[in-house]
C-alpha positions in Angstrom: -3.4 20.4 -4.6 -4.0 19.1 -1.2 -1.3 17.7 1.1 -2.6 14.2 0.5 -2.5 14.6 -3.3 1.1 16.0 -3.1 2.1 13.0 -0.9 0.7 10.6 -3.5 2.6 12.4 -6.2 5.8 12.2 -4.1 5.2 8.5 -3.5 5.1 7.8 -7.2 8.5 9.5 -7.5 10.3 7.5 -4.9 12.3 4.6 -6.2 14.3 1.8 -4.6 18.0 2.1 -5.5 20.9 0.4 -3.8 18.5 -0.9 -1.1 17.4 2.7 -0.2 14.3 4.6 -1.0 15.4 7.7 -3.0 13.9 10.5 -5.0 15.8 11.8 -8.1 17.1 15.3 -8.4 14.8 16.4 -11.2 11.7 15.3 -9.2 13.0 16.9 -6.0 13.8 20.1 -7.9 10.3 20.2 -9.3 8.8 19.8 -5.8 11.0 22.5 -4.4 10.3 24.9 -7.3 13.8 25.2 -8.6 15.6 24.1 -11.7 17.5 20.8 -11.5 20.8 22.3 -12.3 20.4 24.8 -9.5 19.6 22.0 -7.0 22.7 20.0 -8.2 24.8 23.2 -8.1 23.9 23.8 -4.4 24.6 20.1 -3.6 28.0 20.3 -5.2 28.8 23.6 -3.4 27.8 22.0 -0.1 29.0 18.5 -0.8 30.1 18.0 2.9 26.5 18.1 3.9 25.6 15.2 1.6 27.4 11.9 2.6 26.6 8.8 0.6 23.7 7.9 2.8 22.1 11.3 2.1 22.7 11.6 -1.7 24.7 9.9 -4.4 25.1 10.2 -8.1 23.8 7.3 -10.1 26.2 5.0 -12.1 25.8 4.8 -15.9 24.2 1.4 -15.5 21.6 2.7 -12.9 20.9 5.6 -15.2 20.4 3.4 -18.2 18.0 1.2 -16.1 16.0 4.2 -15.1 15.9 5.6 -18.6 14.3 2.4 -19.7 12.0 2.0 -16.6 10.6 5.5 -16.0 11.3 7.3 -19.2 14.1 9.7 -18.2 15.1 11.3 -21.4 18.4 10.1 -22.8 21.2 12.6 -23.6 20.8 12.0 -27.3 17.3 13.6 -27.2 18.1 16.8 -25.4 18.1 15.2 -21.9 20.7 15.0 -19.2 24.4 15.1 -19.9 25.4 13.7 -16.5 23.9 11.0 -14.3 21.2 12.3 -11.8 21.6 12.5 -8.1 19.5 10.4 -5.9 18.4 11.8 -2.5 17.4 9.7 0.5 14.9 11.1 3.1 17.8 12.8 4.9 19.3 14.1 1.7 16.0 15.6 0.6 15.7 17.5 3.9 19.3 18.7 3.7 18.6 19.9 0.1 15.8 22.0 1.4 18.1 23.6 4.0 20.8 24.5 1.4 18.1 25.9 -1.0 16.6 28.1 1.8 13.4 28.9 -0.2 10.1 28.9 1.6 8.6 26.5 -0.9 11.6 24.1 -0.4 11.1 24.2 3.3 7.3 23.6 3.0 7.7 20.7 0.5 10.5 19.1 2.5 8.1 18.5 5.3 5.8 16.6 2.9 8.7 14.7 1.4 9.8 13.5 4.8 6.2 12.6 5.8 6.0 10.6 2.6 9.2 8.7 3.3 8.1 8.0 6.8 4.7 6.7 5.5 6.5 4.4 3.0 8.7 3.1 5.8 5.7 2.1 7.8 4.1 0.4 4.7 7.3 -1.6 4.1 7.6 -2.6 7.7 4.0 -3.8 7.8 4.7 -5.7 4.6 7.7 -7.4 6.1 5.8 -8.3 9.2 2.9 -9.8 7.2 5.3 -11.8 5.1 7.0 -13.2 8.3 3.6 -14.1 9.8 2.5 -15.9 6.5 5.8 -17.8 6.6 5.1 -18.9 10.2 1.5 -20.0 9.3 2.8 -21.9 6.3 5.4 -23.6 8.4 2.8 -24.7 11.0 0.4 -25.9 8.4 3.0 -28.1 6.6 3.2 -30.3 9.7 -0.6 -30.4 9.9 -0.9 -31.8 6.4 0.6 -35.1 7.5 -1.5 -35.2 10.7 -4.7 -34.5 8.7 -3.8 -37.2 6.2 -3.3 -39.7 9.0 -6.6 -38.8 10.6 -8.4 -39.3 7.2 -6.8 -42.7 6.8 -7.9 -43.7 10.3 -11.5 -42.5 9.7 -11.7 -44.3 6.4 -10.5 -47.5 8.1 -13.2 -47.2 10.7 -15.8 -46.6 8.1 -14.9 -49.5 5.9 -17.3 -52.5 6.3 -15.8 -55.3 8.3 -15.9 -58.6 6.4 -16.7 -61.5 8.7 -16.0 -65.0 7.5 -19.2 -66.4 6.0 -20.6 -69.7 7.2 -21.5 -72.1 4.4 -25.1 -73.0 4.0 -26.2 -76.4 3.0 -24.8 -80.0 3.3 -21.3 -81.1 2.9 -20.5 -84.5 1.5 -17.8 -85.3 3.9 -20.1 -85.1 6.9 -21.8 -88.2 8.1 
């Protein structure tokens, strides 16, 4: 796989949870070439390196939502027994440092690049939305002005009716 294909794969695995872009432990472990339980084991052994803005364990509700949205296997079918960890950009990089494998280090660079790329896309999206709102606001005032202009042009185009002079004789004239 090329770096671009790997980045596209990573992009599909990044989710928005608690207002943060995160990658789940199983996906990160697969990218780093380790088993999920080994990744989580290293996180728990080095928990001081993973504050809540680096990594957090999902609640039961968040886990249930993810099971229904992205087909995480449920515990009743041989799946997970505990809620997954979610890693932010910084947490994914820290996980690579505690794993210390060459593949983890190589993949962490691609993971960080992907997070940065997504940040740029979201920033551009927000900027575009703000610009559209500004245009919409400006145009809402123009609607009234255009309507007034159309009324004025129609009034100018309407035929002027001059009073008609009667033709013929009137009885009362002598």
